[in-house]
BAPA-993636 format. One line per field, with one value per atom (N, C-alpha, C, CB): x, y, z; atom name. Coordinates in steps of 0.05 Angstrom, whole numbers, plus 5000, padded with zeros to 4 digits. Glycine has a CB too. Layout:
N
xx	c(X_...)
yy	c(Y_...)
zz	c(Z_...)
atom	c(CA_...)
// end
This chain:
268
xx	c(5441_5426_5426_5442_5428_5428_5395_5449_5387_5353_5343_5340_5343_5337_5321_5363_5352_5343_5326_5359_5322_5315_5279_5314_5272_5249_5220_5251_5208_5180_5179_5149_5190_5195_5207_5203_5233_5252_5249_5268_5236_5224_5201_5201_5194_5171_5188_5139_5213_5224_5242_5236_5244_5259_5250_5263_5213_5197_5191_5172_5175_5185_5207_5198_5221_5249_5247_5280_5241_5240_5222_5220_5187_5170_5175_5151_5196_5197_5219_5208_5235_5259_5243_5283_5217_5209_5189_5205_5172_5161_5165_5148_5197_5221_5226_5247_5223_5242_5215_5268_5193_5177_5169_5163_5168_5167_5184_5181_5212_5228_5217_5259_5214_5195_5185_5179_5161_5138_5146_5122_5162_5170_5187_5181_5208_5223_5197_5245_5182_5159_5141_5142_5133_5137_5131_5148_5162_5184_5176_5214_5183_5187_5155_5199_5129_5104_5095_5087_5107_5108_5110_5131_5140_5156_5144_5176_5135_5122_5109_5111_5089_5054_5064_5032_5078_5082_5088_5103_5115_5128_5115_5145_5097_5093_5057_5113_5055_5028_5002_5023_5010_5001_5011_5016_5024_5043_5009_5065_4997_4974_4958_4955_4955_4935_4951_4923_4967_4991_4992_5038_4980_4987_5014_4992_5024_5061_5074_5083_5040_5043_5057_5019_5066_5089_5060_5128_5045_5018_4997_5007_4997_4981_4994_4964_5023_5032_5020_5067_5035_5026_5005_5033_4978_4957_4944_4940_4956_4946_4961_4950_4998_5014_5004_5039_4984_4967_4940_4955_4928_4908_4911_4912_4937_4930_4940_4942_4952_4964_4944_5003_4931_4905_4912_4885_4926_4946_4923_4964_4903_4882_4856_4885_4828_4809_4799_4786_4813_4816_4794_4847_4778_4753_4763_4729_4788_4807_4809_4842_4814_4810_4843_4778_4861_4895_4894_4915_4867_4869_4883_4849_4888_4915_4900_4940_4908_4886_4901_4865_4887_4892_4871_4913_4877_4866_4874_4867_4858_4856_4844_4820_4858_4841_4838_4848_4816_4802_4800_4746_4799_4798_4772_4824_4753_4733_4725_4718_4751_4736_4760_4726_4758_4777_4804_4765_4806_4829_4834_4816_4822_4825_4861_4801_4878_4899_4926_4899_4917_4923_4931_4900_4900_4896_4912_4853_4901_4924_4953_4922_4953_4992_4994_5012_4986_4993_4986_4979_4964_4957_4982_4933_4980_5007_5032_5017_5035_5066_5061_5075_5044_5027_5034_4996_5021_5024_5044_5018_5061_5087_5108_5095_5102_5122_5116_5119_5091_5071_5086_5041_5091_5102_5136_5087_5147_5169_5186_5178_5177_5183_5171_5176_5156_5149_5168_5152_5195_5204_5224_5219_5228_5239_5235_5244_5202_5189_5187_5162_5186_5180_5214_5170_5229_5264_5267_5280_5263_5256_5246_5226_5225_5210_5225_5185_5238_5250_5269_5264_5290_5310_5298_5333_5278_5268_5260_5248_5246_5240_5261_5219_5280_5292_5317_5305_5326_5340_5330_5322_5303_5285_5267_5270_5282_5281_5299_5288_5301_5316_5328_5314_5352_5367_5347_5404_5343_5317_5285_5300_5288_5261_5270_5263_5294_5298_5304_5313_5314_5321_5286_5348_5277_5249_5235_5231_5236_5225_5247_5223_5270_5289_5272_5320_5265_5252_5234_5244_5210_5180_5189_5158_5206_5206_5217_5224_5240_5250_5225_5260_5208_5192_5169_5183_5167_5133_5135_5111_5168_5169_5166_5207_5185_5183_5156_5205_5152_5117_5099_5105_5103_5086_5089_5095_5117_5123_5125_5154_5124_5119_5086_5126_5071_5040_5035_5032_5052_5050_5055_5071_5076_5089_5068_5110_5052_5032_5010_5025_4997_4970_4978_4961_5002_5006_5017_5037_5026_5033_5015_5062_4996_4978_4945_4985_4941_4917_4895_4918_4912_4898_4896_4930_4916_4919_4897_4958_4883_4864_4854_4854_4836_4807_4812_4802_4834_4830_4814_4860_4832_4828_4801_4849_4788_4757_4740_4746_4740_4724_4722_4735_4741_4746_4727_4789_4747_4731_4707_4738_4687_4664_4645_4653_4617_4601_4576_4602_4553_4521_4505_4507_4516_4511_4529_4487_4511_4535_4527_4533_4510_4500_4514_4469_4530_4535_4568_4524_4573_4613_4629_4621_4646_4660_4687_4663_4676_4697_4707_4695_4744_4740_4765_4739_4753_4761_4782_4740_4792_4837_4824_4868_4789_4793_4789_4770_4776_4765_4788_4747_4800_4834_4847_4872_4844_4870_4859_4885_4828_4815_4824_4760_4817_4810_4849_4788_4871_4899_4907_4923_4901_4913_4895_4908_4874_4855_4865_4834_4868_4865_4908_4845_4928_4948_4946_4960_4933_4944_4941_4938_4913_4893_4923_4847_4926_4946_4964_4960_4980_5000_4994_5007_4976_4961_4946_4947_4937_4929_4969_4907_4988_5003_5022_5030_5006_5018_5008_5015_4990_4970_4995_4928_5020_5038_5054_5048_5052_5061_5054_5074_5022_5014_5006_4988_5009_4997_5026_4989_5051_5063_5072_5079_5058_5057_5039_5055_5018_4996_5006_4973_5030_5038_5058_5051_5067_5091_5071_5120_5050_5036_5017_5031_5026_5012_4969_5026_4962_4944_4932_4938_4951_4949_4967_4970_4957_4977_4970_4979_4987_4984_4956_5006_4942_4923_4898_4928_4904_4876_4879_4874_4900_4899_4897_4931_4896_4890_4861_4910_4852_4823_4808_4816_4821_4801_4805_4796_4820_4833_4816_4847_4796_4776_4754_4748_4744_4738_4749_4751_4777_4790_4790_4815_4791_4790_4771_4778_4749_4721_4723_4692_4727_4734_4748_4740_4771_4803_4783_4832_4769_4761_4735_4760_4720_4702_4715_4688_4744_4749_4766_4766_4787_4791_4764_4797_4742_4731_4717_4708_4718_4709_4730_4704_4762_4783_4775_4812_4779_4781_4755_4811_4732_4701_4688_4679_4720_4717_4698_4751_4698_4684_4703_4662_4721_4751_4771_4763_4772_4791_4811_4806_4824_4847_4849_4851_4835_4832_4825_4820_4817_4812_4843_4786_4845_4871_4884_4888_4888_4920_4922_4921_4894_4891_4893_4866_4869_4868_4899_4860_4912_4944_4961_4970_4967_4988_4971_5020_4946_4936_4932_4918_4921_4931_4960_4929_4978_4999_5014_5012_4996_5006_4992_4997_4968_4946_4973_4914_4977_4997_5027_5004_5034_5061_5047_5085_5038_5027_5024_5015_5013_5011_5040_4997_5057_5088_5102_5104_5094_5100_5091_5094_5069_5060_5075_5030_5080_5071_5053_5071_5076_5049_5042_5045_5026_5004_5027_4958_5034_5061_5074_5081_5095_5119_5096_5134_5077_5068_5057_5052_5049_5050_5072_5042_5098_5117_5130_5132_5127_5128_5114_5133_5086_5066_5080_5041_5090_5104_5122_5120)
yy	c(5593_5620_5620_5650_5609_5608_5604_5581_5581_5570_5597_5543_5619_5644_5654_5658_5655_5663_5656_5669_5629_5611_5631_5561_5623_5633_5612_5643_5622_5600_5584_5607_5586_5553_5541_5545_5563_5548_5511_5574_5527_5520_5495_5561_5510_5470_5462_5468_5459_5446_5430_5461_5436_5420_5398_5433_5404_5389_5375_5403_5380_5362_5338_5380_5346_5322_5312_5336_5328_5302_5278_5318_5293_5274_5250_5290_5264_5241_5219_5254_5227_5199_5186_5206_5202_5185_5165_5196_5168_5151_5133_5154_5138_5111_5101_5114_5116_5097_5072_5118_5081_5068_5036_5087_5044_5042_5014_5070_5033_4994_4979_4987_4984_4964_4958_4970_4957_4952_4932_4972_4942_4916_4893_4922_4899_4880_4862_4903_4868_4854_4845_4875_4858_4841_4814_4842_4812_4792_4770_4803_4785_4767_4758_4793_4772_4754_4732_4755_4712_4699_4676_4706_4684_4684_4695_4696_4726_4739_4728_4759_4719_4713_4684_4709_4665_4639_4644_4623_4658_4666_4681_4678_4708_4733_4731_4778_4742_4740_4718_4748_4700_4671_4657_4653_4660_4659_4647_4699_4673_4672_4654_4700_4640_4619_4585_4629_4593_4560_4561_4567_4539_4527_4546_4500_4542_4545_4577_4528_4597_4614_4626_4619_4648_4642_4651_4669_4669_4678_4657_4702_4635_4620_4600_4613_4595_4574_4579_4574_4614_4620_4623_4638_4625_4622_4585_4642_4564_4546_4531_4532_4558_4545_4548_4556_4575_4588_4568_4612_4568_4539_4515_4527_4514_4472_4471_4440_4500_4496_4517_4507_4521_4537_4558_4511_4574_4598_4615_4602_4623_4641_4629_4655_4632_4617_4637_4612_4627_4639_4625_4631_4623_4615_4603_4643_4588_4578_4552_4591_4535_4506_4504_4479_4488_4482_4470_4465_4462_4450_4460_4448_4460_4475_4483_4456_4522_4529_4536_4553_4511_4525_4533_4516_4542_4564_4560_4588_4553_4550_4581_4515_4609_4617_4603_4643_4616_4595_4639_4572_4624_4647_4647_4648_4660_4654_4668_4653_4680_4702_4703_4741_4691_4685_4707_4682_4727_4749_4750_4787_4736_4751_4752_4738_4723_4713_4744_4674_4753_4771_4809_4767_4802_4832_4831_4845_4813_4808_4810_4767_4809_4804_4828_4782_4854_4876_4891_4882_4886_4896_4894_4879_4871_4868_4876_4846_4875_4890_4920_4880_4940_4960_4971_4948_4962_4956_4957_4931_4933_4936_4955_4922_4963_4991_5006_5008_5018_5035_5039_5022_5019_5015_5011_4987_5004_4999_5029_4963_5042_5061_5084_5057_5091_5108_5136_5089_5116_5132_5146_5115_5126_5147_5166_5140_5170_5188_5222_5170_5210_5221_5250_5199_5230_5233_5258_5199_5242_5268_5295_5257_5289_5310_5324_5306_5320_5325_5349_5299_5334_5345_5366_5329_5372_5391_5419_5380_5414_5428_5440_5413_5416_5427_5455_5400_5466_5493_5511_5503_5508_5535_5535_5547_5515_5517_5533_5488_5544_5545_5515_5571_5524_5494_5485_5500_5505_5481_5472_5509_5477_5471_5438_5494_5440_5423_5402_5429_5397_5380_5375_5398_5378_5371_5358_5395_5359_5347_5319_5367_5323_5307_5284_5320_5296_5273_5263_5280_5274_5267_5246_5290_5246_5235_5209_5249_5202_5189_5161_5215_5185_5169_5166_5188_5179_5166_5142_5196_5141_5120_5095_5120_5093_5071_5074_5080_5086_5078_5070_5090_5077_5069_5031_5092_5025_5001_4984_5003_4997_4986_4973_5010_4987_4989_4962_5016_4959_4950_4909_4968_4912_4898_4878_4915_4890_4888_4878_4918_4888_4879_4857_4899_4849_4831_4809_4843_4811_4790_4775_4801_4807_4800_4806_4823_4828_4831_4816_4855_4816_4807_4778_4807_4759_4723_4729_4698_4748_4738_4737_4746_4768_4766_4743_4800_4736_4718_4686_4715_4682_4662_4650_4660_4683_4674_4684_4685_4696_4694_4671_4712_4672_4639_4612_4625_4610_4594_4589_4597_4625_4627_4610_4664_4597_4573_4594_4531_4604_4606_4587_4626_4558_4539_4521_4539_4495_4468_4462_4432_4468_4465_4484_4469_4502_4525_4518_4564_4515_4519_4537_4524_4545_4570_4570_4585_4589_4594_4611_4591_4622_4644_4650_4661_4678_4680_4694_4696_4693_4713_4743_4710_4739_4775_4782_4796_4778_4775_4772_4753_4759_4749_4782_4701_4793_4818_4839_4821_4837_4873_4860_4885_4844_4851_4856_4829_4832_4839_4865_4823_4874_4905_4922_4917_4924_4933_4942_4910_4914_4920_4923_4883_4913_4924_4948_4919_4965_4985_5014_4987_4996_5015_5008_4995_4994_4984_5005_4953_5006_5026_5053_5020_5062_5091_5096_5101_5083_5080_5083_5038_5072_5070_5112_5025_5128_5149_5169_5153_5152_5178_5190_5156_5178_5184_5213_5157_5213_5236_5251_5235_5237_5261_5280_5256_5269_5276_5303_5246_5290_5304_5334_5287_5328_5350_5364_5342_5366_5380_5391_5366_5374_5393_5414_5375_5408_5427_5463_5409_5460_5477_5480_5478_5472_5480_5479_5520_5452_5449_5430_5448_5415_5391_5393_5370_5383_5378_5358_5394_5345_5321_5322_5312_5345_5352_5332_5371_5332_5326_5297_5338_5294_5254_5242_5237_5267_5253_5265_5259_5280_5281_5265_5297_5257_5233_5207_5236_5194_5176_5147_5187_5164_5128_5137_5116_5152_5155_5131_5183_5150_5136_5097_5151_5087_5056_5055_5050_5067_5053_5049_5076_5071_5072_5064_5091_5060_5043_5007_5048_4995_4976_4978_4967_4985_4989_4988_5011_4996_4995_4969_5025_4966_4927_4910_4917_4912_4888_4898_4882_4915_4922_4911_4952_4905_4898_4868_4905_4867_4835_4819_4827_4819_4817_4791_4826_4784_4751_4756_4731_4733_4730_4724_4706_4710_4715_4740_4718_4743_4770_4771_4767_4746_4743_4760_4717_4763_4770_4788_4758_4807_4829_4839_4828_4837_4847_4854_4826_4838_4831_4856_4792_4863_4887_4904_4890_4915_4927_4954_4902_4923_4929_4952_4892_4941_4967_4992_4952_4986_5009_5037_5000_5024_5039_5046_5017_5027_5039_5064_5017_5066_5086_5111_5077_5108_5129_5139_5118_5128_5136_5146_5105_5127_5143_5170_5123_5179_5201_5230_5193_5213_5226_5242_5207_5223_5230_5254_5204_5250_5264_5292_5253_5302_5324_5337_5317_5363_5374_5376_5387_5381_5388_5401_5390_5417_5450_5467_5454_5464_5473_5486_5449_5471_5468_5490_5430_5491_5498_5523_5480_5536_5563_5577_5566_5562_5575_5583_5561_5574_5576_5589_5564_5600_5625_5647_5624_5637_5673_5683_5672)
zz	c(4787_4782_4750_4797_4743_4714_4709_4702_4723_4720_4726_4745_4741_4744_4718_4750_4699_4678_4648_4677_4662_4634_4635_4641_4606_4602_4609_4573_4596_4607_4592_4610_4559_4549_4556_4529_4561_4566_4589_4577_4604_4639_4618_4667_4611_4595_4584_4566_4565_4548_4566_4527_4595_4616_4627_4635_4624_4647_4627_4667_4600_4576_4580_4556_4570_4583_4609_4587_4623_4659_4653_4695_4645_4633_4608_4624_4595_4573_4586_4540_4602_4619_4630_4644_4650_4662_4654_4679_4622_4619_4609_4616_4599_4592_4608_4584_4634_4645_4660_4673_4663_4665_4647_4664_4626_4596_4594_4580_4607_4610_4625_4623_4656_4677_4664_4698_4651_4645_4629_4635_4602_4588_4597_4568_4616_4639_4656_4664_4663_4682_4663_4705_4636_4623_4613_4628_4606_4600_4618_4606_4643_4677_4679_4712_4669_4688_4695_4685_4683_4672_4712_4643_4719_4734_4760_4722_4753_4777_4782_4778_4774_4775_4790_4735_4786_4801_4828_4791_4828_4850_4872_4844_4856_4883_4877_4875_4843_4852_4863_4836_4856_4860_4893_4832_4901_4926_4942_4941_4947_4972_4962_4980_4941_4933_4934_4898_4960_4957_4992_4936_5008_5025_5042_5013_5029_5038_5040_5008_5036_5038_5074_5027_5076_5104_5122_5109_5124_5136_5135_5122_5122_5131_5141_5116_5143_5155_5191_5148_5188_5221_5235_5228_5209_5222_5227_5205_5215_5216_5250_5186_5242_5273_5296_5281_5290_5309_5326_5291_5303_5301_5317_5275_5302_5320_5338_5308_5353_5384_5400_5388_5382_5397_5424_5410_5419_5414_5420_5382_5407_5404_5403_5380_5403_5395_5367_5423_5348_5316_5304_5298_5289_5279_5246_5281_5251_5221_5227_5213_5209_5222_5210_5208_5209_5201_5182_5218_5165_5136_5121_5122_5104_5082_5064_5067_5067_5044_5020_5051_4992_4978_4951_4976_4927_4899_4886_4894_4875_4831_4820_4814_4814_4799_4767_4801_4760_4736_4706_4759_4684_4668_4650_4653_4650_4642_4622_4657_4611_4583_4565_4592_4540_4527_4529_4502_4529_4526_4562_4506_4587_4608_4620_4631_4604_4612_4598_4598_4570_4555_4566_4538_4585_4586_4621_4581_4635_4670_4659_4692_4638_4636_4630_4610_4621_4609_4633_4582_4645_4670_4693_4679_4684_4712_4718_4716_4689_4677_4677_4640_4674_4680_4713_4674_4720_4756_4770_4766_4764_4769_4766_4759_4741_4736_4754_4709_4758_4772_4797_4776_4809_4837_4837_4851_4824_4834_4815_4828_4792_4779_4792_4753_4808_4831_4832_4860_4854_4870_4842_4900_4821_4799_4783_4786_4777_4766_4787_4759_4822_4836_4836_4860_4839_4835_4813_4820_4793_4759_4767_4733_4782_4783_4799_4789_4821_4846_4838_4860_4810_4807_4788_4799_4781_4766_4780_4754_4802_4819_4849_4823_4844_4864_4857_4877_4851_4826_4851_4783_4846_4859_4878_4843_4891_4929_4943_4944_4981_4983_5003_4987_5014_5028_5051_5045_5063_5089_5072_5128_5054_5029_5027_4989_5010_4997_5015_4979_5042_5064_5077_5088_5076_5087_5066_5097_5030_5010_5010_4982_5019_5017_5037_5026_5057_5086_5083_5112_5058_5053_5037_5039_5014_4990_5006_4962_5013_5032_5054_5049_5066_5092_5072_5126_5049_5041_5018_5024_5010_4987_5018_4960_5030_5060_5072_5088_5081_5075_5059_5076_5045_5024_5014_4997_5020_5007_5039_4983_5057_5082_5085_5105_5069_5061_5048_5039_5020_5003_5014_4983_5034_5043_5063_5053_5080_5104_5085_5123_5064_5042_5030_5017_5027_5004_5038_4970_5049_5064_5099_5067_5100_5122_5103_5156_5093_5092_5069_5092_5052_5012_5030_4969_5045_5040_5065_5046_5086_5106_5094_5125_5084_5061_5039_5039_5015_4995_5007_4983_5037_5045_5065_5052_5077_5084_5064_5113_5049_5021_5001_5005_4999_4976_4990_4977_5014_5035_5048_5048_5037_5056_5032_5067_5056_5039_5048_5051_5027_5037_5033_5027_5016_5018_5000_5017_5007_4993_4965_5011_4962_4934_4917_4930_4931_4908_4909_4919_4888_4878_4885_4851_4892_4884_4871_4906_4849_4834_4832_4817_4841_4835_4808_4863_4796_4761_4769_4735_4747_4747_4749_4699_4737_4744_4770_4728_4782_4801_4825_4797_4817_4849_4836_4838_4816_4810_4813_4780_4806_4819_4855_4811_4870_4891_4896_4909_4885_4899_4897_4888_4872_4865_4885_4829_4892_4906_4942_4903_4950_4982_4977_5009_4964_4962_4964_4945_4939_4937_4960_4912_4968_4990_5015_5001_5024_5045_5039_5042_5019_5009_5008_4984_5004_5017_5037_5004_5050_5083_5090_5097_5090_5114_5094_5120_5086_5078_5095_5050_5118_5134_5164_5154_5176_5182_5158_5186_5132_5122_5111_5113_5115_5110_5140_5090_5163_5183_5190_5205_5183_5190_5170_5199_5149_5128_5134_5102_5152_5166_5187_5175_5206_5231_5222_5256_5195_5194_5182_5162_5174_5169_5182_5151_5208_5236_5237_5240_5206_5212_5231_5196_5243_5247_5293_5212_5316_5340_5346_5363_5371_5379_5390_5396_5415_5415_5407_5403_5385_5367_5367_5334_5358_5372_5402_5366_5420_5442_5441_5470_5438_5436_5426_5425_5397_5385_5384_5359_5397_5404_5410_5425_5425_5422_5394_5464_5389_5360_5335_5354_5336_5323_5326_5328_5348_5368_5345_5408_5338_5335_5302_5348_5299_5260_5246_5247_5263_5260_5255_5303_5288_5287_5266_5313_5251_5229_5206_5229_5204_5174_5179_5158_5195_5198_5190_5236_5195_5201_5166_5236_5150_5127_5103_5129_5114_5101_5099_5114_5129_5129_5146_5145_5125_5141_5153_5122_5173_5179_5204_5188_5225_5260_5274_5267_5268_5280_5303_5255_5321_5333_5314_5367_5314_5303_5279_5297_5261_5235_5245_5215_5250_5258_5273_5274_5291_5306_5284_5323_5269_5254_5230_5235_5219_5201_5221_5183_5240_5259_5278_5271_5279_5301_5283_5303_5253_5245_5225_5223_5223_5226_5249_5221_5267_5300_5299_5330_5299_5302_5281_5305_5264_5240_5250_5207_5275_5286_5300_5307_5326_5347_5326_5371_5310_5302_5288_5278_5262_5270_5292_5271_5310_5329_5346_5344_5339_5342_5325_5335_5303_5286_5285_5269_5281_5289_5320_5290_5320_5343_5360_5342_5393_5409_5407_5427_5428_5420_5438_5438_5450_5467_5446_5481_5427_5411_5392_5398_5383_5362_5370_5350_5396_5403_5402_5425_5415_5417_5386_5435_5356_5344_5337_5339_5333_5332_5338_5351_5359_5382_5373_5414)
atom	c(N_CA_C_CB_N_CA_C_CB_N_CA_C_CB_N_CA_C_CB_N_CA_C_CB_N_CA_C_CB_N_CA_C_CB_N_CA_C_CB_N_CA_C_CB_N_CA_C_CB_N_CA_C_CB_N_CA_C_CB_N_CA_C_CB_N_CA_C_CB_N_CA_C_CB_N_CA_C_CB_N_CA_C_CB_N_CA_C_CB_N_CA_C_CB_N_CA_C_CB_N_CA_C_CB_N_CA_C_CB_N_CA_C_CB_N_CA_C_CB_N_CA_C_CB_N_CA_C_CB_N_CA_C_CB_N_CA_C_CB_N_CA_C_CB_N_CA_C_CB_N_CA_C_CB_N_CA_C_CB_N_CA_C_CB_N_CA_C_CB_N_CA_C_CB_N_CA_C_CB_N_CA_C_CB_N_CA_C_CB_N_CA_C_CB_N_CA_C_CB_N_CA_C_CB_N_CA_C_CB_N_CA_C_CB_N_CA_C_CB_N_CA_C_CB_N_CA_C_CB_N_CA_C_CB_N_CA_C_CB_N_CA_C_CB_N_CA_C_CB_N_CA_C_CB_N_CA_C_CB_N_CA_C_CB_N_CA_C_CB_N_CA_C_CB_N_CA_C_CB_N_CA_C_CB_N_CA_C_CB_N_CA_C_CB_N_CA_C_CB_N_CA_C_CB_N_CA_C_CB_N_CA_C_CB_N_CA_C_CB_N_CA_C_CB_N_CA_C_CB_N_CA_C_CB_N_CA_C_CB_N_CA_C_CB_N_CA_C_CB_N_CA_C_CB_N_CA_C_CB_N_CA_C_CB_N_CA_C_CB_N_CA_C_CB_N_CA_C_CB_N_CA_C_CB_N_CA_C_CB_N_CA_C_CB_N_CA_C_CB_N_CA_C_CB_N_CA_C_CB_N_CA_C_CB_N_CA_C_CB_N_CA_C_CB_N_CA_C_CB_N_CA_C_CB_N_CA_C_CB_N_CA_C_CB_N_CA_C_CB_N_CA_C_CB_N_CA_C_CB_N_CA_C_CB_N_CA_C_CB_N_CA_C_CB_N_CA_C_CB_N_CA_C_CB_N_CA_C_CB_N_CA_C_CB_N_CA_C_CB_N_CA_C_CB_N_CA_C_CB_N_CA_C_CB_N_CA_C_CB_N_CA_C_CB_N_CA_C_CB_N_CA_C_CB_N_CA_C_CB_N_CA_C_CB_N_CA_C_CB_N_CA_C_CB_N_CA_C_CB_N_CA_C_CB_N_CA_C_CB_N_CA_C_CB_N_CA_C_CB_N_CA_C_CB_N_CA_C_CB_N_CA_C_CB_N_CA_C_CB_N_CA_C_CB_N_CA_C_CB_N_CA_C_CB_N_CA_C_CB_N_CA_C_CB_N_CA_C_CB_N_CA_C_CB_N_CA_C_CB_N_CA_C_CB_N_CA_C_CB_N_CA_C_CB_N_CA_C_CB_N_CA_C_CB_N_CA_C_CB_N_CA_C_CB_N_CA_C_CB_N_CA_C_CB_N_CA_C_CB_N_CA_C_CB_N_CA_C_CB_N_CA_C_CB_N_CA_C_CB_N_CA_C_CB_N_CA_C_CB_N_CA_C_CB_N_CA_C_CB_N_CA_C_CB_N_CA_C_CB_N_CA_C_CB_N_CA_C_CB_N_CA_C_CB_N_CA_C_CB_N_CA_C_CB_N_CA_C_CB_N_CA_C_CB_N_CA_C_CB_N_CA_C_CB_N_CA_C_CB_N_CA_C_CB_N_CA_C_CB_N_CA_C_CB_N_CA_C_CB_N_CA_C_CB_N_CA_C_CB_N_CA_C_CB_N_CA_C_CB_N_CA_C_CB_N_CA_C_CB_N_CA_C_CB_N_CA_C_CB_N_CA_C_CB_N_CA_C_CB_N_CA_C_CB_N_CA_C_CB_N_CA_C_CB_N_CA_C_CB_N_CA_C_CB_N_CA_C_CB_N_CA_C_CB_N_CA_C_CB_N_CA_C_CB_N_CA_C_CB_N_CA_C_CB_N_CA_C_CB_N_CA_C_CB_N_CA_C_CB_N_CA_C_CB_N_CA_C_CB_N_CA_C_CB_N_CA_C_CB_N_CA_C_CB_N_CA_C_CB_N_CA_C_CB_N_CA_C_CB_N_CA_C_CB_N_CA_C_CB_N_CA_C_CB_N_CA_C_CB_N_CA_C_CB_N_CA_C_CB_N_CA_C_CB_N_CA_C_CB_N_CA_C_CB_N_CA_C_CB_N_CA_C_CB_N_CA_C_CB_N_CA_C_CB_N_CA_C_CB_N_CA_C_CB_N_CA_C_CB_N_CA_C_CB_N_CA_C_CB_N_CA_C_CB_N_CA_C_CB_N_CA_C_CB_N_CA_C_CB_N_CA_C_CB_N_CA_C_CB_N_CA_C_CB_N_CA_C_CB_N_CA_C_CB_N_CA_C_CB_N_CA_C_CB_N_CA_C_CB_N_CA_C_CB_N_CA_C_CB_N_CA_C_CB_N_CA_C_CB_N_CA_C_CB_N_CA_C_CB_N_CA_C_CB_N_CA_C_CB_N_CA_C_CB_N_CA_C_CB_N_CA_C_CB_N_CA_C_CB_N_CA_C_CB_N_CA_C_CB_N_CA_C_CB_N_CA_C_CB_N_CA_C_CB_N_CA_C_CB_N_CA_C_CB_N_CA_C_CB_N_CA_C_CB_N_CA_C_CB_N_CA_C_CB_N_CA_C_CB_N_CA_C_CB_N_CA_C_CB_N_CA_C_CB_N_CA_C_CB_N_CA_C_CB_N_CA_C_CB_N_CA_C_CB_N_CA_C_CB_N_CA_C_CB_N_CA_C_CB_N_CA_C_CB_N_CA_C_CB_N_CA_C_CB_N_CA_C_CB_N_CA_C_CB_N_CA_C_CB_N_CA_C_CB_N_CA_C_CB_N_CA_C_CB_N_CA_C_CB)
// end
């Protein structure tokens, strides 16, 4: 009740305090990540460059046992990115610490902002936002893991071993490696928010299950094209390794939105 009597400037001061705490939390994580970055780089960021990466072992096992007609040999894959510019390693060190802090600290920032707006919400609104907060974070990190363990290794292995001519020597720069690493992993994290987005549209009455049934064939074609663009390989295993989780998100989104009959009942 006391929050309702606060003036505009009191709310502004409270928001500023929340933003300061959020900035401090992200800064602390960034500093810790900067100090641990050599270990993080060797153990996590550069792990897809080594032949013992889990997904490579799976691909090699499938190729060696001819379980699927995939166009990948069982030869070990190994990559050594090179630093082509004098300051590349330093700036990559800084940017990697920043992105690590952003990904790790995102739930903390949202939680602090939630504490600021929660007093102004009704109880049923609070329950809905709590579910969205938990579900959104869970799906984001599932997408990040999918991007890290499946999508990025597939793209890296294909692009690093692709040869236009035997006279061209392939050299992967550190900057190019990190750009693709950030892009593919964060894009998959964003793609995995599709069910949350569909759920919110369904709660607002803009989306029903009929949409997913009507456009399922169109979605399959579009998602196959998207999977082909993410991992431009010629074998079906690589294509479907990316397509299946994305299509599963489509079907999961259909389950979360109300059916047309439920929507009509609510409107009545």
